[in-house]
Jmol script that loads the backbone (N, CA, C; Angstrom):
load data "model"
ATOM      1  N   MET A   1     -40.468 -43.190  17.008  1.00  0.00           N
ATOM      2  CA  MET A   1     -39.883 -43.580  15.806  1.00  0.00           C
ATOM      3  C   MET A   1     -41.025 -44.134  15.137  1.00  0.00           C
ATOM      4  N   THR A   2     -41.026 -43.667  13.797  1.00  0.00           N
ATOM      5  CA  THR A   2     -42.521 -43.694  12.863  1.00  0.00           C
ATOM      6  C   THR A   2     -42.068 -44.323  11.534  1.00  0.00           C
ATOM      7  N   TYR A   3     -42.865 -44.914  10.640  1.00  0.00           N
ATOM      8  CA  TYR A   3     -42.484 -45.592   9.597  1.00  0.00           C
ATOM      9  C   TYR A   3     -43.393 -44.828   8.306  1.00  0.00           C
ATOM     10  N   SER A   4     -43.267 -45.317   7.301  1.00  0.00           N
ATOM     11  CA  SER A   4     -43.761 -45.082   6.112  1.00  0.00           C
ATOM     12  C   SER A   4     -43.806 -46.837   5.309  1.00  0.00           C
ATOM     13  N   VAL A   5     -44.784 -46.849   4.428  1.00  0.00           N
ATOM     14  CA  VAL A   5     -44.543 -48.299   3.494  1.00  0.00           C
ATOM     15  C   VAL A   5     -45.124 -47.306   2.222  1.00  0.00           C
ATOM     16  N   TYR A   6     -44.127 -47.782   1.077  1.00  0.00           N
ATOM     17  CA  TYR A   6     -44.013 -47.134  -0.121  1.00  0.00           C
ATOM     18  C   TYR A   6     -44.268 -48.406  -1.095  1.00  0.00           C
ATOM     19  N   VAL A   7     -44.484 -48.039  -2.512  1.00  0.00           N
ATOM     20  CA  VAL A   7     -44.353 -48.979  -3.432  1.00  0.00           C
ATOM     21  C   VAL A   7     -43.556 -48.659  -4.427  1.00  0.00           C
ATOM     22  N   GLY A   8     -42.860 -49.455  -5.447  1.00  0.00           N
ATOM     23  CA  GLY A   8     -42.190 -49.134  -6.668  1.00  0.00           C
ATOM     24  C   GLY A   8     -43.189 -49.579  -7.518  1.00  0.00           C
ATOM     25  N   LYS A   9     -43.333 -48.944  -8.764  1.00  0.00           N
ATOM     26  CA  LYS A   9     -44.226 -49.420  -9.887  1.00  0.00           C
ATOM     27  C   LYS A   9     -43.595 -49.355 -11.307  1.00  0.00           C
ATOM     28  N   GLU A  10     -43.823 -50.110 -12.301  1.00  0.00           N
ATOM     29  CA  GLU A  10     -43.520 -50.408 -13.659  1.00  0.00           C
ATOM     30  C   GLU A  10     -44.872 -50.381 -14.346  1.00  0.00           C
ATOM     31  N   GLY A  11     -44.458 -48.936 -14.731  1.00  0.00           N
ATOM     32  CA  GLY A  11     -45.885 -48.141 -15.618  1.00  0.00           C
ATOM     33  C   GLY A  11     -46.902 -47.995 -14.478  1.00  0.00           C
ATOM     34  N   ASN A  12     -48.047 -49.215 -14.387  1.00  0.00           N
ATOM     35  CA  ASN A  12     -49.129 -48.798 -13.398  1.00  0.00           C
ATOM     36  C   ASN A  12     -49.233 -50.313 -12.774  1.00  0.00           C
ATOM     37  N   VAL A  13     -48.082 -50.839 -12.658  1.00  0.00           N
ATOM     38  CA  VAL A  13     -48.187 -52.185 -12.070  1.00  0.00           C
ATOM     39  C   VAL A  13     -47.269 -52.000 -10.896  1.00  0.00           C
ATOM     40  N   VAL A  14     -47.747 -52.509  -9.849  1.00  0.00           N
ATOM     41  CA  VAL A  14     -47.019 -52.504  -8.532  1.00  0.00           C
ATOM     42  C   VAL A  14     -45.891 -53.714  -8.474  1.00  0.00           C
ATOM     43  N   LYS A  15     -44.639 -53.746  -8.228  1.00  0.00           N
ATOM     44  CA  LYS A  15     -44.018 -54.593  -8.463  1.00  0.00           C
ATOM     45  C   LYS A  15     -42.760 -54.891  -7.102  1.00  0.00           C
ATOM     46  N   TYR A  16     -43.008 -53.733  -6.411  1.00  0.00           N
ATOM     47  CA  TYR A  16     -42.326 -53.777  -5.086  1.00  0.00           C
ATOM     48  C   TYR A  16     -43.131 -53.077  -3.995  1.00  0.00           C
ATOM     49  N   VAL A  17     -43.079 -53.673  -2.743  1.00  0.00           N
ATOM     50  CA  VAL A  17     -43.617 -52.918  -1.591  1.00  0.00           C
ATOM     51  C   VAL A  17     -42.604 -52.867  -0.604  1.00  0.00           C
ATOM     52  N   GLY A  18     -42.359 -51.769  -0.006  1.00  0.00           N
ATOM     53  CA  GLY A  18     -41.358 -51.701   0.994  1.00  0.00           C
ATOM     54  C   GLY A  18     -41.551 -50.664   2.292  1.00  0.00           C
ATOM     55  N   ILE A  19     -40.912 -50.962   3.488  1.00  0.00           N
ATOM     56  CA  ILE A  19     -41.125 -50.115   4.653  1.00  0.00           C
ATOM     57  C   ILE A  19     -39.966 -49.122   4.777  1.00  0.00           C
ATOM     58  N   THR A  20     -39.954 -48.083   5.777  1.00  0.00           N
ATOM     59  CA  THR A  20     -38.765 -47.704   5.703  1.00  0.00           C
ATOM     60  C   THR A  20     -38.833 -46.594   7.010  1.00  0.00           C
ATOM     61  N   LYS A  21     -38.005 -46.352   7.849  1.00  0.00           N
ATOM     62  CA  LYS A  21     -37.969 -45.245   8.848  1.00  0.00           C
ATOM     63  C   LYS A  21     -37.642 -44.091   8.234  1.00  0.00           C
ATOM     64  N   ARG A  22     -36.815 -43.906   7.668  1.00  0.00           N
ATOM     65  CA  ARG A  22     -36.126 -42.856   6.931  1.00  0.00           C
ATOM     66  C   ARG A  22     -36.979 -42.107   5.917  1.00  0.00           C
ATOM     67  N   ASP A  23     -36.768 -41.033   5.554  1.00  0.00           N
ATOM     68  CA  ASP A  23     -37.169 -40.378   4.078  1.00  0.00           C
ATOM     69  C   ASP A  23     -37.507 -41.241   2.989  1.00  0.00           C
ATOM     70  N   VAL A  24     -38.503 -41.505   2.710  1.00  0.00           N
ATOM     71  CA  VAL A  24     -38.765 -42.103   1.136  1.00  0.00           C
ATOM     72  C   VAL A  24     -37.680 -42.264   0.210  1.00  0.00           C
ATOM     73  N   SER A  25     -37.765 -40.716   0.380  1.00  0.00           N
ATOM     74  CA  SER A  25     -37.099 -40.443  -0.769  1.00  0.00           C
ATOM     75  C   SER A  25     -35.318 -40.935  -0.832  1.00  0.00           C
ATOM     76  N   LYS A  26     -34.583 -41.090   0.434  1.00  0.00           N
ATOM     77  CA  LYS A  26     -33.558 -41.504   0.706  1.00  0.00           C
ATOM     78  C   LYS A  26     -33.464 -43.005   0.401  1.00  0.00           C
ATOM     79  N   ARG A  27     -34.302 -43.673   0.668  1.00  0.00           N
ATOM     80  CA  ARG A  27     -34.783 -45.049   0.655  1.00  0.00           C
ATOM     81  C   ARG A  27     -34.356 -45.361  -0.998  1.00  0.00           C
ATOM     82  N   VAL A  28     -35.403 -44.859  -1.575  1.00  0.00           N
ATOM     83  CA  VAL A  28     -35.423 -44.693  -3.150  1.00  0.00           C
ATOM     84  C   VAL A  28     -34.483 -44.494  -3.763  1.00  0.00           C
ATOM     85  N   LYS A  29     -33.350 -43.588  -3.363  1.00  0.00           N
ATOM     86  CA  LYS A  29     -31.908 -43.385  -4.040  1.00  0.00           C
ATOM     87  C   LYS A  29     -31.296 -44.484  -3.919  1.00  0.00           C
ATOM     88  N   GLU A  30     -31.319 -45.196  -2.537  1.00  0.00           N
ATOM     89  CA  GLU A  30     -30.390 -46.577  -2.516  1.00  0.00           C
ATOM     90  C   GLU A  30     -31.116 -47.774  -3.482  1.00  0.00           C
ATOM     91  N   HIS A  31     -32.615 -47.826  -3.660  1.00  0.00           N
ATOM     92  CA  HIS A  31     -33.009 -48.939  -4.561  1.00  0.00           C
ATOM     93  C   HIS A  31     -32.256 -48.371  -6.164  1.00  0.00           C
ATOM     94  N   MET A  32     -32.452 -47.160  -6.383  1.00  0.00           N
ATOM     95  CA  MET A  32     -32.000 -46.667  -7.851  1.00  0.00           C
ATOM     96  C   MET A  32     -30.664 -46.964  -7.981  1.00  0.00           C
ATOM     97  N   LYS A  33     -29.757 -46.800  -7.074  1.00  0.00           N
ATOM     98  CA  LYS A  33     -28.287 -47.194  -6.912  1.00  0.00           C
ATOM     99  C   LYS A  33     -27.941 -48.834  -6.892  1.00  0.00           C
ATOM    100  N   SER A  34     -29.291 -49.920  -6.664  1.00  0.00           N
ATOM    101  CA  SER A  34     -28.908 -51.327  -6.390  1.00  0.00           C
ATOM    102  C   SER A  34     -28.454 -51.801  -7.805  1.00  0.00           C
ATOM    103  N   GLY A  35     -28.790 -51.257  -8.818  1.00  0.00           N
ATOM    104  CA  GLY A  35     -28.493 -52.132  -9.818  1.00  0.00           C
ATOM    105  C   GLY A  35     -29.152 -53.623 -10.283  1.00  0.00           C
ATOM    106  N   THR A  36     -30.237 -53.475  -9.344  1.00  0.00           N
ATOM    107  CA  THR A  36     -31.171 -54.498  -9.659  1.00  0.00           C
ATOM    108  C   THR A  36     -32.451 -54.291 -10.321  1.00  0.00           C
ATOM    109  N   GLU A  37     -33.490 -55.080 -10.490  1.00  0.00           N
ATOM    110  CA  GLU A  37     -34.784 -54.674 -11.093  1.00  0.00           C
ATOM    111  C   GLU A  37     -35.677 -53.356 -10.620  1.00  0.00           C
ATOM    112  N   ARG A  38     -35.169 -53.574  -8.880  1.00  0.00           N
ATOM    113  CA  ARG A  38     -35.690 -52.382  -8.429  1.00  0.00           C
ATOM    114  C   ARG A  38     -35.167 -51.378  -8.555  1.00  0.00           C
ATOM    115  N   ALA A  39     -34.201 -50.878  -9.105  1.00  0.00           N
ATOM    116  CA  ALA A  39     -33.645 -49.265  -9.754  1.00  0.00           C
ATOM    117  C   ALA A  39     -34.410 -49.087 -10.621  1.00  0.00           C
ATOM    118  N   LYS A  40     -35.102 -49.638 -11.590  1.00  0.00           N
ATOM    119  CA  LYS A  40     -35.908 -48.801 -12.799  1.00  0.00           C
ATOM    120  C   LYS A  40     -37.541 -48.454 -12.136  1.00  0.00           C
ATOM    121  N   LEU A  41     -37.718 -48.801 -10.960  1.00  0.00           N
ATOM    122  CA  LEU A  41     -39.300 -48.598 -10.503  1.00  0.00           C
ATOM    123  C   LEU A  41     -39.506 -47.145 -10.122  1.00  0.00           C
ATOM    124  N   LYS A  42     -40.635 -46.948 -10.441  1.00  0.00           N
ATOM    125  CA  LYS A  42     -40.770 -45.561  -9.846  1.00  0.00           C
ATOM    126  C   LYS A  42     -41.663 -45.450  -8.658  1.00  0.00           C
ATOM    127  N   TYR A  43     -41.088 -44.934  -7.923  1.00  0.00           N
ATOM    128  CA  TYR A  43     -41.254 -45.216  -6.237  1.00  0.00           C
ATOM    129  C   TYR A  43     -42.430 -44.064  -5.399  1.00  0.00           C
ATOM    130  N   SER A  44     -43.452 -44.413  -4.794  1.00  0.00           N
ATOM    131  CA  SER A  44     -44.347 -43.246  -4.324  1.00  0.00           C
ATOM    132  C   SER A  44     -44.665 -44.014  -2.427  1.00  0.00           C
ATOM    133  N   LYS A  45     -44.786 -43.314  -1.486  1.00  0.00           N
ATOM    134  CA  LYS A  45     -45.165 -43.267  -0.272  1.00  0.00           C
ATOM    135  C   LYS A  45     -46.978 -43.569  -0.378  1.00  0.00           C
ATOM    136  N   LEU A  46     -47.332 -44.801   0.343  1.00  0.00           N
ATOM    137  CA  LEU A  46     -48.669 -44.845   0.200  1.00  0.00           C
ATOM    138  C   LEU A  46     -49.315 -43.700   1.125  1.00  0.00           C
ATOM    139  N   GLU A  47     -50.165 -43.339   0.804  1.00  0.00           N
ATOM    140  CA  GLU A  47     -50.837 -42.363   1.478  1.00  0.00           C
ATOM    141  C   GLU A  47     -51.521 -42.884   3.230  1.00  0.00           C
ATOM    142  N   GLY A  48     -51.538 -42.094   3.701  1.00  0.00           N
ATOM    143  CA  GLY A  48     -51.958 -42.559   5.250  1.00  0.00           C
ATOM    144  C   GLY A  48     -50.710 -43.205   6.119  1.00  0.00           C
ATOM    145  N   THR A  49     -49.491 -43.279   5.159  1.00  0.00           N
ATOM    146  CA  THR A  49     -48.386 -43.952   6.350  1.00  0.00           C
ATOM    147  C   THR A  49     -47.469 -42.746   6.081  1.00  0.00           C
ATOM    148  N   GLY A  50     -46.432 -43.086   7.102  1.00  0.00           N
ATOM    149  CA  GLY A  50     -45.226 -41.996   7.514  1.00  0.00           C
ATOM    150  C   GLY A  50     -45.184 -41.787   9.062  1.00  0.00           C
ATOM    151  N   HIS A  51     -46.723 -42.275   9.989  1.00  0.00           N
ATOM    152  CA  HIS A  51     -46.782 -42.151  11.032  1.00  0.00           C
ATOM    153  C   HIS A  51     -46.860 -43.432  11.940  1.00  0.00           C
ATOM    154  N   LEU A  52     -46.520 -44.247  11.093  1.00  0.00           N
ATOM    155  CA  LEU A  52     -46.963 -45.936  11.831  1.00  0.00           C
ATOM    156  C   LEU A  52     -45.855 -46.409  12.676  1.00  0.00           C
ATOM    157  N   SER A  53     -46.245 -47.058  13.492  1.00  0.00           N
ATOM    158  CA  SER A  53     -45.522 -48.220  14.349  1.00  0.00           C
ATOM    159  C   SER A  53     -44.585 -48.996  13.336  1.00  0.00           C
ATOM    160  N   HIS A  54     -43.712 -49.522  13.747  1.00  0.00           N
ATOM    161  CA  HIS A  54     -42.603 -50.757  13.144  1.00  0.00           C
ATOM    162  C   HIS A  54     -43.523 -51.893  12.708  1.00  0.00           C
ATOM    163  N   THR A  55     -44.371 -52.111  13.671  1.00  0.00           N
ATOM    164  CA  THR A  55     -45.499 -53.426  13.552  1.00  0.00           C
ATOM    165  C   THR A  55     -46.652 -53.195  12.620  1.00  0.00           C
ATOM    166  N   GLN A  56     -47.508 -51.931  12.677  1.00  0.00           N
ATOM    167  CA  GLN A  56     -48.333 -51.017  11.924  1.00  0.00           C
ATOM    168  C   GLN A  56     -47.745 -51.118  10.308  1.00  0.00           C
ATOM    169  N   ALA A  57     -46.718 -50.441  10.289  1.00  0.00           N
ATOM    170  CA  ALA A  57     -45.885 -50.511   8.879  1.00  0.00           C
ATOM    171  C   ALA A  57     -45.896 -52.306   8.442  1.00  0.00           C
ATOM    172  N   ARG A  58     -45.226 -52.791   9.153  1.00  0.00           N
ATOM    173  CA  ARG A  58     -45.049 -54.381   8.315  1.00  0.00           C
ATOM    174  C   ARG A  58     -46.550 -55.247   8.403  1.00  0.00           C
ATOM    175  N   ILE A  59     -47.243 -54.851   8.650  1.00  0.00           N
ATOM    176  CA  ILE A  59     -49.051 -55.131   8.719  1.00  0.00           C
ATOM    177  C   ILE A  59     -49.070 -54.547   7.639  1.00  0.00           C
ATOM    178  N   ARG A  60     -48.922 -53.211   7.081  1.00  0.00           N
ATOM    179  CA  ARG A  60     -49.567 -52.892   5.764  1.00  0.00           C
ATOM    180  C   ARG A  60     -48.879 -53.253   4.577  1.00  0.00           C
ATOM    181  N   GLU A  61     -47.516 -53.118   4.864  1.00  0.00           N
ATOM    182  CA  GLU A  61     -46.643 -53.716   4.010  1.00  0.00           C
ATOM    183  C   GLU A  61     -47.443 -55.346   3.442  1.00  0.00           C
ATOM    184  N   GLN A  62     -47.724 -56.261   4.419  1.00  0.00           N
ATOM    185  CA  GLN A  62     -48.164 -57.586   4.219  1.00  0.00           C
ATOM    186  C   GLN A  62     -49.367 -57.463   3.736  1.00  0.00           C
ATOM    187  N   ILE A  63     -50.235 -56.784   3.871  1.00  0.00           N
ATOM    188  CA  ILE A  63     -51.588 -56.410   3.453  1.00  0.00           C
ATOM    189  C   ILE A  63     -50.994 -56.372   1.894  1.00  0.00           C
ATOM    190  N   GLU A  64     -50.279 -55.290   1.381  1.00  0.00           N
ATOM    191  CA  GLU A  64     -50.111 -54.628   0.325  1.00  0.00           C
ATOM    192  C   GLU A  64     -49.555 -55.755  -0.518  1.00  0.00           C
ATOM    193  N   ILE A  65     -48.430 -56.663   0.018  1.00  0.00           N
ATOM    194  CA  ILE A  65     -47.830 -57.637  -0.850  1.00  0.00           C
ATOM    195  C   ILE A  65     -49.074 -58.819  -1.215  1.00  0.00           C
ATOM    196  N   ASN A  66     -49.798 -59.149   0.146  1.00  0.00           N
ATOM    197  CA  ASN A  66     -50.807 -60.074  -0.683  1.00  0.00           C
ATOM    198  C   ASN A  66     -51.879 -59.751  -1.655  1.00  0.00           C
ATOM    199  N   LYS A  67     -52.276 -58.393  -1.377  1.00  0.00           N
ATOM    200  CA  LYS A  67     -53.007 -57.486  -2.398  1.00  0.00           C
ATOM    201  C   LYS A  67     -52.548 -57.968  -3.845  1.00  0.00           C
ATOM    202  N   TYR A  68     -50.945 -57.749  -4.032  1.00  0.00           N
ATOM    203  CA  TYR A  68     -50.430 -57.742  -5.362  1.00  0.00           C
ATOM    204  C   TYR A  68     -49.595 -59.247  -5.675  1.00  0.00           C
ATOM    205  N   GLY A  69     -49.615 -60.082  -4.565  1.00  0.00           N
ATOM    206  CA  GLY A  69     -49.404 -61.327  -4.976  1.00  0.00           C
ATOM    207  C   GLY A  69     -47.777 -61.548  -4.620  1.00  0.00           C
ATOM    208  N   LEU A  70     -47.062 -62.051  -3.875  1.00  0.00           N
ATOM    209  CA  LEU A  70     -45.700 -62.173  -3.791  1.00  0.00           C
ATOM    210  C   LEU A  70     -44.997 -62.876  -5.009  1.00  0.00           C
ATOM    211  N   ASN A  71     -45.672 -63.622  -5.956  1.00  0.00           N
ATOM    212  CA  ASN A  71     -45.084 -64.200  -7.155  1.00  0.00           C
ATOM    213  C   ASN A  71     -44.982 -63.126  -7.987  1.00  0.00           C
ATOM    214  N   ASN A  72     -45.840 -62.047  -8.115  1.00  0.00           N
ATOM    215  CA  ASN A  72     -45.837 -60.944  -8.881  1.00  0.00           C
ATOM    216  C   ASN A  72     -45.006 -59.420  -9.011  1.00  0.00           C
ATOM    217  N   LEU A  73     -44.160 -59.732  -7.344  1.00  0.00           N
ATOM    218  CA  LEU A  73     -43.543 -58.710  -6.859  1.00  0.00           C
ATOM    219  C   LEU A  73     -41.894 -59.062  -7.123  1.00  0.00           C
ATOM    220  N   TYR A  74     -41.279 -58.042  -6.843  1.00  0.00           N
ATOM    221  CA  TYR A  74     -39.917 -58.434  -6.910  1.00  0.00           C
ATOM    222  C   TYR A  74     -39.522 -58.319  -5.474  1.00  0.00           C
ATOM    223  N   ASN A  75     -40.181 -58.374  -4.378  1.00  0.00           N
ATOM    224  CA  ASN A  75     -40.003 -59.088  -3.071  1.00  0.00           C
ATOM    225  C   ASN A  75     -39.720 -60.575  -2.618  1.00  0.00           C
ATOM    226  N   LYS A  76     -38.837 -60.692  -2.109  1.00  0.00           N
ATOM    227  CA  LYS A  76     -38.679 -62.044  -1.918  1.00  0.00           C
ATOM    228  C   LYS A  76     -39.352 -63.119  -0.984  1.00  0.00           C
ATOM    229  N   ILE A  77     -39.446 -62.070   0.160  1.00  0.00           N
ATOM    230  CA  ILE A  77     -40.280 -62.472   1.423  1.00  0.00           C
ATOM    231  C   ILE A  77     -41.469 -62.019   2.051  1.00  0.00           C
ATOM    232  N   ASN A  78     -42.273 -62.740   2.430  1.00  0.00           N
ATOM    233  CA  ASN A  78     -43.493 -61.958   3.214  1.00  0.00           C
ATOM    234  C   ASN A  78     -42.470 -61.163   4.333  1.00  0.00           C
ATOM    235  N   SER A  79     -43.222 -60.113   4.644  1.00  0.00           N
ATOM    236  CA  SER A  79     -43.037 -59.290   6.050  1.00  0.00           C
ATOM    237  C   SER A  79     -43.526 -59.762   7.228  1.00  0.00           C
ATOM    238  N   ILE A  80     -44.457 -60.576   7.218  1.00  0.00           N
ATOM    239  CA  ILE A  80     -44.821 -61.289   8.307  1.00  0.00           C
ATOM    240  C   ILE A  80     -44.996 -62.699   7.749  1.00  0.00           C
ATOM    241  N   SER A  81     -44.559 -63.761   8.742  1.00  0.00           N
ATOM    242  CA  SER A  81     -44.845 -65.069   8.170  1.00  0.00           C
ATOM    243  C   SER A  81     -46.572 -65.551   8.281  1.00  0.00           C
ATOM    244  N   PRO A  82     -46.823 -66.125   7.153  1.00  0.00           N
ATOM    245  CA  PRO A  82     -48.546 -66.508   7.220  1.00  0.00           C
ATOM    246  C   PRO A  82     -48.776 -67.008   8.553  1.00  0.00           C
ATOM    247  N   SER A  83     -48.012 -68.073   9.205  1.00  0.00           N
ATOM    248  CA  SER A  83     -48.560 -68.571  10.660  1.00  0.00           C
ATOM    249  C   SER A  83     -48.857 -67.170  11.671  1.00  0.00           C
ATOM    250  N   TYR A  84     -48.889 -65.951  11.299  1.00  0.00           N
ATOM    251  CA  TYR A  84     -48.777 -64.805  12.319  1.00  0.00           C
ATOM    252  C   TYR A  84     -50.389 -63.966  11.613  1.00  0.00           C
ATOM    253  N   TRP A  85     -50.543 -64.305  10.272  1.00  0.00           N
ATOM    254  CA  TRP A  85     -51.510 -63.204   9.853  1.00  0.00           C
ATOM    255  C   TRP A  85     -52.596 -63.164  10.256  1.00  0.00           C
ATOM    256  N   ASP A  86     -53.503 -64.412  11.024  1.00  0.00           N
ATOM    257  CA  ASP A  86     -54.602 -64.288  11.888  1.00  0.00           C
ATOM    258  C   ASP A  86     -54.720 -63.571  13.112  1.00  0.00           C
ATOM    259  N   LYS A  87     -53.503 -63.424  13.769  1.00  0.00           N
ATOM    260  CA  LYS A  87     -52.906 -62.854  14.939  1.00  0.00           C
ATOM    261  C   LYS A  87     -52.904 -61.270  14.425  1.00  0.00           C
ATOM    262  N   TYR A  88     -52.879 -60.779  13.271  1.00  0.00           N
ATOM    263  CA  TYR A  88     -52.756 -59.483  12.801  1.00  0.00           C
ATOM    264  C   TYR A  88     -53.979 -59.002  12.060  1.00  0.00           C
ATOM    265  N   GLY A  89     -54.921 -59.933  11.884  1.00  0.00           N
ATOM    266  CA  GLY A  89     -56.069 -59.644  10.922  1.00  0.00           C
ATOM    267  C   GLY A  89     -55.661 -59.448   9.336  1.00  0.00           C
ATOM    268  N   ILE A  90     -54.910 -59.881   8.728  1.00  0.00           N
ATOM    269  CA  ILE A  90     -54.119 -60.280   7.691  1.00  0.00           C
ATOM    270  C   ILE A  90     -54.894 -61.192   7.055  1.00  0.00           C
ATOM    271  N   LYS A  91     -55.259 -61.006   6.044  1.00  0.00           N
ATOM    272  CA  LYS A  91     -55.924 -61.968   4.818  1.00  0.00           C
ATOM    273  C   LYS A  91     -54.848 -62.015   3.692  1.00  0.00           C
TER     274      LYS A  91
END
end "model"
wireframe off; spacefill off
backbone 0.3
color backbone group
């Protein structure tokens, strides 16, 4: 089974990072029906994903969360606990 990593943007600002094993467009439809702040975002799959293992996708998701800052995103939690970041080479 393979996974994709995707982001949701408000204008040019990334506000959400997620992973899915399904077609990204199906996951996006769920977000749009959610009635949350995530419903208004424009989503896109990150290039180079779509063929990742679950662990690889979680690592990439966490790298993206760290890049944009959890406090700046609609994500509520880290994908990987900070105590494991060294194990996976996450900064």
